[in-house]
N, C-alpha and C positions, 0 to 999 in steps of 0.2 A: 504494500500500500504506500509505504514511504517512497519507494522507488518510483511508483506511478505518479505520485504528487510532484515528485522532483522533476520528472520529465515533462509533466503537464505545465508546470510553473515556469520552466526555462524560457519559453518564448515571450513571457510577459516582462522580460527585463527592461524593455523600452518604457514601461510604465513606472519604473523605479523613480521616485521623486527625491532621492538623496542627492546632495550637491554634486557628487562625483559622477552621477549618471544623468544629470539634468539635460545635457546637450542632446541625449538620445531621444528626448521627448519632443523636440522642436521639429515641426513639419515645415519643410522648405516651401516658400511662397512660389506659386505658379508664375513662371516667367514666359509670356508668349514669345515665340520666335521673332515677331515683328518689332519687339522692343529695341532690338539692336540695329534696326533699319530706319534710315531717314525716309519719312513719308511726305512727299510734297503735297501741299494743299492748294486748292484753287481759291484765291482770295480776291474779293471785289473791294474797291476803295471808293467811298463817297465823301466828297467835301461839301459842306453846307456853308455858304458864304454869300453875302450880298455884294462884296467888294473884290474878291479875288478872281483871278483867271487861272487857267492851268499853268501859265508861265510863272505866276506869282504865288502859286499854292505850295508853299514850303512844307506845310503839314501833311498834305496828301502825298507829296513827293517823298517825304521821310518814310511814310509807310511803304511806299513802292520800293524804295531803296532797301529798307530793312527786310521786307518779306522776300525779295529776290535774293538778297545776300544769304538768307537762311535756307535757300533752295526751294522756296514756294513759287507758285505761278500767279501772275497778275491776271485774274479772270476778266476784270473790267475796271475802268476808272471813269467816274462821272463827277461833275461839279454842278450843284444846284443852288439856287437862291433859297433863303429861309422861307420856305412855303410848306406848311404842314402836309398838305395833300400831295404835293409833288414828291416830297421826301417819302411819304408813306407808300406811294405808288411804286417808286423806284425800288425801295427795300422789299416790298411785297413781290415784285417781279423777280428779284434775285433769290428770295427765299424759295420761290416756286421753281427756280432753275435747277435742274438736276446736276449741273456742273459747278455751281457755286456753293462752296462749303463754309466759307467765312466771309462776313461783311464787316469792314472797318469803316466807321463814320466819324468824321472829325468836324466839329462845329455845331453850334446851336444848343449847347447844354447849359447855358447860363440862365440869367434871370431877366434879361431885357425883354421888351415886349415881343420881339420877333424870334426869340429863342424857343423853338418848338420841337426840336429833335426827339426828346424823351416822349412827348405827347404823340408824335407821329409814329414812333416805333413801338411804344409800350403795348399797344393793343394787338400787335402782330405776334407777340412772343407767346410760346406755349409754356415756357418756364423761365423765370428770372434767375440769373446768377447773382444773388444778393452780395456774395463776397467780392465780386469784381469791383463794384463801386466803392465798397468799404476799404478794400486793399488799395485801390488807386488813390483815394483821399489820404490814406495813412502814409503812403510812400511819397506823396506830394508835399507833405508838411515840411520836409527838409528844404524844398525849393521856395515855397510860397507861404509857409506858415499857416496861420488860421484862415487865410483866404481860401484854403482848400474846401471849406464848408460850402462855398458857393458853386462848386462843381456838381452837376447832376449826372455825372458819368454813370453809365449802367451797361449791363450786358444780359443776354438771354439766349435761349435756344428756340428755334422755330423751324419745323420741318427738317430737323437734324442739321440746321444751319446755325452757326454761332454768330450772333450779331452784337457788336460792341460799339457803344456811343461814347466818344471822347470829346474833350474841349477842342476848340480851334487852335489853341496855342501849339506851336511846334514843339516847345519844350515839354508840354503836357503829353503830346503824342510820343515823344522820345521816352518819357518816363513810363508810359503805359507799355510800350513795346519792350523796352529793356528790362523793366521790372516785373512784367506779368506775361505778356503775350509771347515773347520769345520762347519761354519754357512751356507755357500751356498749349502752344500749337506745335510742340515737338513731341512726336510719338515716343521718343526715348526717355522723356522726363518722368521721374518716379517721385513719389508713389503713384501719381495720377496726372492725367492731362486730358484735354478735351477731344483729342483725335478719335477715340473709340465712340464718341457720341455723335460724330458727324456722318453725313450721308456718304456712301461710296460714290466716287466720281472718277472719270477718266481725266488725266492731265490735259489741260487746255492751253492754247496759245492766247496771248493777251488780246482782249477785245477793247482795251482802253484807248 
C-alpha cells in the first residue's frame, strides 16, 4: 500500500508549494508566434483645421512621418475644416472601410466654439478607450502643466477600427505618438497592444 501511494504521489511534485519547488508550479504564458513579427497597419490621418493647408499641416505630417518610420502604411490623408458633420462623415467612411485599421485625428479637441471633434466622433464609437485620454493628459503635464485639463483627447474602437482624437498642436501629436501610440500599435509590445482588436486588412498603398 505504501509503495502504491508513493508511486501515485510522485507525479504531483509540481504541486509542491515549498520554496524550493515553487518554480515548478508556474505555467508559462502563451506567446503567439506573431508577437515577434512587425505587423504593418493601414492608418488614415485626418487634420481638422480652419487655417491650415496640407503644406502647413505640421501635425498631420508628424503622424505621417512617425507611422511610416514605424513600418505602417498611410491609408489616406485628409484635411477638413471644423465642421461636425463633415468630420463625422469622413470618420464614418473610414470606419466602414475594410482596409483602414487606425484613424488618427488631430485638431478640434479644445473648448472654442468651433471645436467639435469629440462630438463628431463620440457617437460613432462602439467602445471608448477611457485610459487613452487619461494617459495622454498625464504625460502632457511635463510639457504644459495644468493646461492639460483643457484637452478633450479621446480614443475608441468602432468596427474593429481604432480611432484617436488628439489636439492640433504638433507637440501634442508628438507626445501622443511617442508616449502611447508607438507601443500600442506595435504587435510586439507586451503585455498588450491594440493590434489583436483591429480588423484584418491587406496592406494598402497611400491614398492621401
